[in-house]
C-alpha positions in Angstrom: 0.0 0.0 0.0 2.7 2.5 1.0 4.7 1.7 -2.2 1.7 2.3 -4.4 0.9 5.6 -2.7 4.5 6.8 -2.9 4.9 6.0 -6.5 1.6 7.6 -7.5 1.8 10.8 -5.4 5.4 11.5 -4.5 8.0 12.7 -7.0 10.4 9.8 -7.5 13.8 11.3 -6.6 14.9 8.5 -4.4 15.2 4.7 -5.2 13.4 3.7 -2.0 13.4 0.7 0.2 9.8 0.2 1.0 10.1 -1.0 4.6 7.5 0.8 6.7 9.0 1.9 10.0 6.5 2.6 12.7 8.5 3.5 15.8 12.0 3.8 17.2 13.7 3.6 20.5 17.2 5.2 20.6 19.2 3.3 17.9 16.6 0.6 17.3 13.7 0.8 14.7 10.6 -1.3 14.4 8.7 -1.9 11.2 4.9 -2.6 10.7 5.5 -6.2 11.5 7.5 -5.4 14.7 10.8 -6.6 13.2 13.6 -4.7 14.8 16.6 -3.1 13.0 19.7 -1.6 14.6 20.1 1.8 13.0 23.7 2.7 12.2 22.5 5.6 10.0 20.4 7.9 12.2 18.7 9.4 9.2 22.1 10.1 7.6 23.4 11.7 10.7 20.3 13.6 11.7 18.8 11.7 14.7 21.7 12.6 17.0 19.9 11.8 20.3 18.1 8.7 19.0 14.6 7.8 17.8 11.7 8.5 20.1 13.8 10.6 22.6 11.4 11.4 25.4 12.9 14.6 26.5 13.0 16.0 23.0 9.4 14.9 22.4 8.3 16.5 25.6 10.0 19.8 24.7 8.4 19.7 21.2 5.0 19.0 22.7 5.4 21.9 25.3 6.4 24.3 22.5 3.8 23.5 20.0 1.1 23.6 22.7 2.0 27.3 23.0 3.5 28.6 19.9 4.8 26.7 16.9 5.7 29.6 14.6 5.3 33.4 14.4 7.8 35.1 12.1 11.2 36.6 12.2 9.6 40.0 12.4 9.4 39.4 16.1 11.9 38.3 18.7 11.9 34.5 19.2 13.2 33.6 22.6 14.5 30.0 21.9 16.2 31.3 18.7 18.2 33.9 20.7 19.0 31.3 23.4 20.1 28.8 20.7 22.4 31.4 19.1 23.9 32.0 22.6 24.3 28.2 23.1 26.1 27.7 19.8 28.5 30.6 20.5 29.3 29.1 23.9 29.8 25.6 22.7 31.9 26.7 19.7 34.2 28.8 21.9 34.1 31.6 19.3 32.7 35.1 19.1 30.0 34.4 16.6 26.4 35.2 15.6 24.1 32.8 13.8 21.5 33.0 11.0 19.0 30.1 11.2 17.8 28.3 8.1 16.0 25.0 7.5 18.6 22.7 6.0 22.2 22.2 5.3 21.8 23.3 1.7 20.2 26.5 2.9 22.9 27.1 5.4 25.6 26.7 2.7 23.7 28.9 0.4 23.6 31.5 3.1 27.3 31.1 3.7 28.0 31.7 0.0 25.8 34.8 0.0 27.6 36.1 3.1 31.0 35.5 1.5 30.0 37.3 -1.7 28.8 40.4 0.3 32.2 40.3 2.0 33.9 40.2 -1.4 31.7 43.1 -2.7 32.1 45.4 0.3 35.6 44.8 1.7 37.8 45.2 -1.5 38.4 47.7 -4.2 37.7 45.0 -6.9 34.8 42.6 -6.7 35.7 39.2 -5.2 33.2 36.4 -5.7 35.0 33.1 -6.5 34.8 30.2 -4.1 37.2 27.2 -4.2 36.0 23.8 -2.9 37.5 20.3 -3.0 36.7 17.4 -5.4 34.5 14.7 -3.9 32.8 17.4 -1.7 29.1 17.7 -1.1 27.5 21.0 -0.2 23.8 20.6 -1.1 21.1 20.3 -3.8 20.2 23.9 -4.6 21.5 25.2 -7.9 24.3 27.1 -6.2 25.3 24.4 -3.7 25.2 21.8 -6.4 27.7 24.0 -8.3 29.8 24.3 -5.1 29.9 20.5 -4.8 33.1 19.1 -6.3 31.5 16.2 -8.1 31.3 16.5 -11.8 28.5 13.9 -12.0 26.2 16.4 -10.2 26.8 19.1 -12.7 24.5 17.7 -15.4 23.1 19.8 -18.2 19.6 19.1 -16.9 20.0 22.0 -14.4 22.4 24.3 -16.3 23.4 27.1 -16.6 24.9 27.1 -13.1 26.1 30.2 -11.2 29.6 31.3 -12.0 32.6 31.5 -9.7 33.2 28.0 -8.4 36.3 25.8 -8.9 37.6 22.6 -7.4 40.9 21.1 -6.4 41.7 17.5 -5.6 43.7 18.3 -2.5 44.5 21.2 -0.1 48.0 21.7 -1.5 46.6 22.7 -4.8 44.2 25.4 -3.5 47.0 27.9 -3.1 47.8 28.1 -6.8 44.1 28.5 -7.7 43.7 31.7 -5.6 43.6 34.9 -7.6 42.5 38.5 -6.9 38.8 37.5 -7.4 38.9 34.7 -4.8 36.7 35.5 -1.8 36.5 32.1 0.0 37.6 28.5 0.4 34.8 26.1 1.4 35.7 22.7 2.8 34.4 19.8 4.9 36.9 18.6 7.5 35.6 15.1 7.0 34.1 14.5 3.6 30.9 12.5 4.3 29.5 11.9 0.8 33.1 11.8 -0.5 33.9 8.6 1.5 34.1 9.6 5.2 37.6 11.0 4.4 39.1 13.3 7.1 41.5 16.1 5.9 45.0 16.3 7.3 45.0 18.5 10.4 48.3 20.3 9.8 47.3 21.0 6.2 44.0 22.5 7.3 45.7 24.6 10.0 48.3 25.9 7.5 45.5 26.8 5.0 43.5 28.6 7.6 46.5 30.7 8.6 47.3 31.5 4.9 43.8 32.5 4.1 43.6 34.8 7.2 46.8 36.6 6.1 45.2 37.1 2.6 41.8 38.3 4.0 40.2 35.3 2.2 37.3 33.7 4.1 37.5 30.1 5.3 34.0 28.4 5.2 33.8 25.1 7.1 30.8 23.0 6.1 29.9 21.1 9.3 26.4 20.0 8.2 27.4 16.4 8.9 30.4 16.8 11.3 28.7 19.3 13.7 26.8 18.7 16.9 29.4 16.4 18.4 29.5 13.9 15.5 33.3 13.9 15.6 33.5 13.9 19.4 33.7 17.6 19.9 30.9 20.2 19.3 32.5 21.1 16.0 35.1 19.3 13.9 36.5 22.9 13.8 37.3 22.5 17.6 39.0 19.2 16.9 41.1 20.8 14.2 41.9 23.8 16.4 41.1 26.4 13.8 39.0 29.7 13.7 37.0 29.8 10.5 35.1 32.9 9.3 31.9 30.9 8.6 30.7 27.5 9.8 27.5 25.8 8.6 25.5 23.3 10.6 22.3 21.3 10.1 21.5 17.5 10.4 22.2 16.5 14.0 21.6 20.0 15.4 17.8 19.4 15.5 17.8 15.7 16.3 15.3 15.2 13.5 13.6 18.6 13.4 14.7 20.5 10.3 17.1 23.3 11.0 20.2 24.8 9.5 22.7 27.4 10.8 25.1 29.9 9.3 27.6 30.8 12.1 30.0 33.6 11.5 32.6 35.8 13.2 31.5 38.6 10.8 28.6 39.5 13.0 27.7 42.8 11.3 28.2 41.9 7.6 24.5 41.0 6.9 22.1 43.8 7.5 18.4 44.2 7.3 17.0 42.7 4.1 20.2 40.9 3.0 18.9 37.4 3.9 15.8 35.8 5.4 13.7 32.7 5.9 10.0 32.3 6.7 10.5 29.2 8.8 14.1 29.5 9.8 14.8 29.6 13.5 11.1 29.4 14.5 9.9 28.3 18.0 9.6 24.6 17.1 13.0 24.1 15.5 15.0 26.1 18.0 13.3 24.8 21.1 14.0 21.3 19.9 17.6 22.1 19.0 18.2 23.6 22.5 17.1 20.4 24.1 19.2 18.3 21.7 22.3 20.4 22.5 21.6 20.1 26.2 21.5 16.3 26.0 24.6 16.1 23.8 26.5 18.6 26.0 25.7 16.5 29.1 26.7 13.3 27.3 30.0 14.8 26.3 30.8 16.4 29.7 30.0 13.1 31.5 32.5 11.2 29.5 29.8 8.9 28.0 30.3 10.2 24.4 34.0 9.5 24.5 33.4 6.0 25.9 30.8 5.3 23.2 33.2 6.5 20.4 36.0 4.3 21.8 33.7 1.2 22.1 32.4 1.7 18.5 35.9 2.2 17.2 37.1 -1.0 18.8 34.2 -2.9 17.2 34.8 -1.5 13.8 38.5 -2.2 14.1 37.8 -5.9 15.0 35.4 -6.2 12.1 38.1 -4.9 9.8 40.7 -7.2 11.1 38.4 -10.2 10.8 37.3 -9.4 7.2 40.4 -8.1 5.3 39.3 -10.1 2.3 36.3 -7.6 2.0 37.6 -4.4 3.5 40.8 -2.5 2.6 40.9 0.1 5.4 38.9 2.0 8.1 38.2 5.7 7.9 36.5 8.5 9.8 36.5 10.3 13.1 34.3 9.9 16.2 30.9 8.4 15.3 31.4 9.3 11.6 33.0 6.1 10.5 33.5 4.0 7.4 35.0 0.9 6.0 36.5 0.9 2.5 35.1 -2.1 0.5 37.1 -3.9 -2.2 34.6 -3.1 -4.9 31.2 -1.6 -5.6 29.4 -4.9 -6.1 30.5 -6.2 -2.8 29.4 -3.0 -1.1 25.9 -3.3 -2.7 25.7 -6.9 -1.4 26.7 -5.9 2.1 24.0 -3.2 2.2 21.3 -5.6 0.9 22.2 -8.5 3.2 22.7 -6.3 6.2 19.2 -4.9 5.8 17.9 -8.5 5.7 19.8 -9.2 8.9 18.3 -6.2 10.6 21.0 -3.6 10.6 20.8 -0.3 8.6 24.0 1.1 6.9 24.9 3.7 4.3 27.1 3.9 1.3 29.4 6.8 0.5 31.9 7.6 -2.4 35.0 5.6 -2.9 33.2 2.3 -2.2 32.7 3.1 1.5 30.4 1.4 3.9 29.4 4.4 6.1 28.1 4.4 9.7 26.5 7.4 11.4 24.8 6.0 14.5 22.9 8.1 17.1 25.4 9.6 19.5 23.3 8.1 22.3 23.6 4.5 21.0 24.1 2.0 23.8 26.8 -0.7 23.9 24.1 -3.3 23.7 22.9 -1.8 20.4 26.4 -1.5 19.1 27.1 -5.2 20.0 23.9 -6.3 18.3 24.5 -4.2 15.2 28.0 -5.6 14.6 26.7 -9.1 15.3 24.2 -8.7 12.6 26.7 -7.2 10.2 29.1 -10.1 10.8 26.2 -12.5 10.0 25.6 -10.6 6.8 29.3 -10.8 5.8 29.4 -14.5 6.5 26.4 -15.0 4.1 28.1 -13.0 1.4 31.3 -15.0 1.8 29.5 -18.3 1.1 
């Protein structure tokens, strides 16, 4: 029934698996037949505090029982408090514009950079350099910012001007000219294969760009909100970017995006806006999510969970070197390189049958983005089911 409805009434932009999930408890999902699945995907890194989180649900209920939405023409108390919270946790002097998604956040970051390039220099600066294999969103501009040629199809052309791509940080320097306004990178490329950038190279680039008055934009849509073990991967890399974008895990499942910047006075009235961005519902939910995650980090539980998960994935790799070539990733943003694409497809299919949800990423990578509140028992069960899937593939 759900498959028929979906195919008739929903635009077919995803090749769906038509399992019908009905409820979830932390990192465990249940379908309409009450079959349970260990979720190592968390909605592609979104459900950061787990499915069915009672305190988030209570906060959402309390908020929508009073006000769900007004507009940004009025002060919104949880929005202001969330901005303060993000500044505190980032350990930076920043202000935030709230949007509804990662793509919107990156679009806002590009607009902010272009205003900087228009107003801060004698000549107009508008060019943005990104990395190959990057992913920055699905809007026309963020598709163009994405360093994947396969996404730049003629179906959506012409694209906005001013974007170029390099295959590694070392090559960015030679691409900079007097029209370059920003460099935009992910510190761990999620769609690009869960590939972390080298810390020293990132720090050297940040220092160079600062000296040249070129903006550094860090796309933390997937790495933010403690995914790498710190509030921001930026904190882990010990850098001070000009603009940071967040989304995904920030709302724990409620849509929200954030453009966070040290250039607090660059946008003025009318420069940017959003009808839904930063409304009562999304910011109240996000405040609760960040409170939960901050406590989990401060108590030491997050670090213990990361260590436990890393040990499990390390053992899985050691026991299956005929299938996997390496482990990649940071924190609870992990991956296993698979020997070939066909094997990866078989793993994803058989793992689903065994009751564990996994993701694919570029470079034949089996990707894992579990809830940051996942329990050791859920981790154990998930890896047990994955081992079962691998044993069936090997037969």
